[in-house]
C-alpha positions as CSV (number, residue, x, y, z in Angstrom):
1,Q,0.0,0.0,0.0
2,V,1.3,3.4,-1.0
3,Q,0.1,6.8,0.3
4,L,0.8,10.1,-1.4
5,V,0.1,13.5,0.1
6,E,0.3,16.7,-2.0
7,S,0.9,20.2,-0.6
8,G,2.0,23.6,-1.8
9,G,-1.0,24.6,-3.9
10,G,-2.5,28.1,-3.7
11,L,-3.3,31.3,-5.5
12,V,-0.7,32.9,-7.6
13,Q,-0.7,35.6,-10.3
14,A,0.0,34.8,-13.9
15,G,3.8,34.8,-14.5
16,G,4.5,33.7,-11.0
17,S,6.0,30.6,-9.5
18,L,4.9,27.8,-7.2
19,R,6.4,24.6,-5.9
20,L,4.2,21.6,-5.2
21,S,5.3,18.7,-3.0
22,C,4.2,15.1,-2.8
23,E,5.3,13.0,0.2
24,V,5.2,9.3,-0.5
25,S,4.9,6.7,2.2
26,S,6.5,3.8,0.6
27,R,9.6,1.6,1.1
28,T,9.9,1.5,-2.6
29,F,9.8,5.3,-3.2
30,N,12.7,5.2,-5.7
31,S,11.7,2.1,-7.5
32,Y,8.9,3.3,-9.8
33,P,8.0,6.4,-11.7
34,L,6.2,9.2,-10.0
35,A,4.1,11.7,-11.9
36,W,2.0,14.8,-11.7
37,F,-1.4,15.1,-13.3
38,R,-3.8,18.0,-13.3
39,Q,-7.6,18.3,-13.8
40,A,-9.4,21.6,-14.4
41,P,-13.1,22.0,-13.9
42,G,-15.1,20.2,-16.6
43,K,-11.9,18.8,-18.2
44,E,-10.2,15.4,-18.4
45,R,-7.3,14.6,-16.2
46,D,-4.1,15.6,-18.0
47,F,-0.6,14.4,-17.7
48,V,1.9,17.0,-16.6
49,A,5.3,15.4,-15.8
50,V,6.8,12.1,-14.7
51,I,10.2,11.2,-13.2
52,G,11.7,7.7,-13.2
53,R,14.2,5.9,-11.0
54,T,16.9,8.4,-11.9
55,R,16.6,12.1,-12.1
56,D,17.7,12.1,-15.7
57,S,14.6,10.1,-16.6
58,T,11.8,12.6,-17.1
59,L,9.0,13.4,-19.5
60,Y,6.9,16.6,-19.7
61,A,3.7,17.6,-21.4
62,D,4.2,20.0,-24.2
63,S,2.1,22.5,-22.5
64,V,4.5,22.8,-19.5
65,K,7.9,22.0,-21.0
66,G,10.3,24.7,-20.3
67,R,8.2,26.1,-17.5
68,F,7.7,23.2,-15.1
69,T,10.4,21.0,-13.6
70,I,9.8,17.7,-11.8
71,S,12.4,16.5,-9.2
72,K,12.6,14.2,-6.2
73,D,14.4,14.0,-2.9
74,V,15.0,10.4,-2.1
75,A,16.0,11.0,1.5
76,K,12.7,12.8,2.1
77,N,10.5,10.5,0.0
78,T,9.2,13.5,-1.7
79,V,8.6,14.4,-5.4
80,Y,8.4,18.1,-6.4
81,L,6.8,20.1,-9.2
82,H,8.5,23.4,-9.7
83,M,6.2,25.6,-11.7
84,T,7.3,28.9,-13.3
85,N,5.8,31.5,-15.6
86,L,2.4,30.2,-14.6
87,K,-0.6,30.9,-16.9
88,T,-4.3,31.0,-16.2
89,E,-4.7,27.8,-18.1
90,D,-2.5,26.1,-15.5
91,T,-5.4,26.4,-13.0
92,A,-6.3,22.9,-11.9
93,V,-6.2,20.4,-9.1
94,Y,-2.8,18.9,-9.2
95,S,-2.3,15.2,-8.1
96,C,0.7,13.1,-7.8
97,A,0.6,9.4,-8.6
98,R,2.7,6.2,-8.6
99,T,2.9,3.6,-11.3
100,R,4.3,0.1,-11.0
101,R,5.5,0.2,-14.6
102,T,9.2,0.3,-15.0
103,L,8.9,2.6,-18.0
104,L,7.7,6.2,-17.9
105,T,4.1,6.5,-18.9
106,T,1.8,9.5,-19.4
107,R,-1.5,7.5,-19.1
108,P,-3.4,8.0,-15.8
109,E,-5.0,4.6,-16.0
110,L,-1.6,3.0,-15.6
111,Y,-1.1,4.6,-12.2
112,D,-2.2,2.6,-9.2
113,S,-1.8,5.1,-6.3
114,W,-2.9,8.7,-6.1
115,G,-2.8,11.6,-3.7
116,Q,-5.8,13.7,-2.7
117,G,-4.7,16.6,-4.9
118,T,-3.9,20.3,-4.3
119,Q,-5.6,23.3,-5.8
120,V,-3.5,25.7,-8.0
121,T,-5.3,28.8,-9.1
122,V,-3.6,31.3,-11.4
123,S,-5.1,34.7,-11.7
124,S,-4.7,37.2,-14.6
């Protein structure tokens, strides 16, 4: 059983920055990919970023590439999403998730454990 708890969401002005955290309660924290997804009101859940076993193994959605950075601290069992140059369209509930796949995947249906989500609101 894996538990994930997100934090760091809030209200930020367009162009600003925010860092989300996801604390993972798992003995195998560094064994499987960890990802961030987001869901805006009335929209489908969208992939944002994923990080694999090593910090060099990452994938990003085109919409956030160059603006968001995913990272992790193994000692703290925490994965981060550093968001910069935020846009109003980034407004969503952001959730972290774990997949037992060994390869990086962007599909939410392939993730078996999810956090509760944290709200990010970007104002114009």
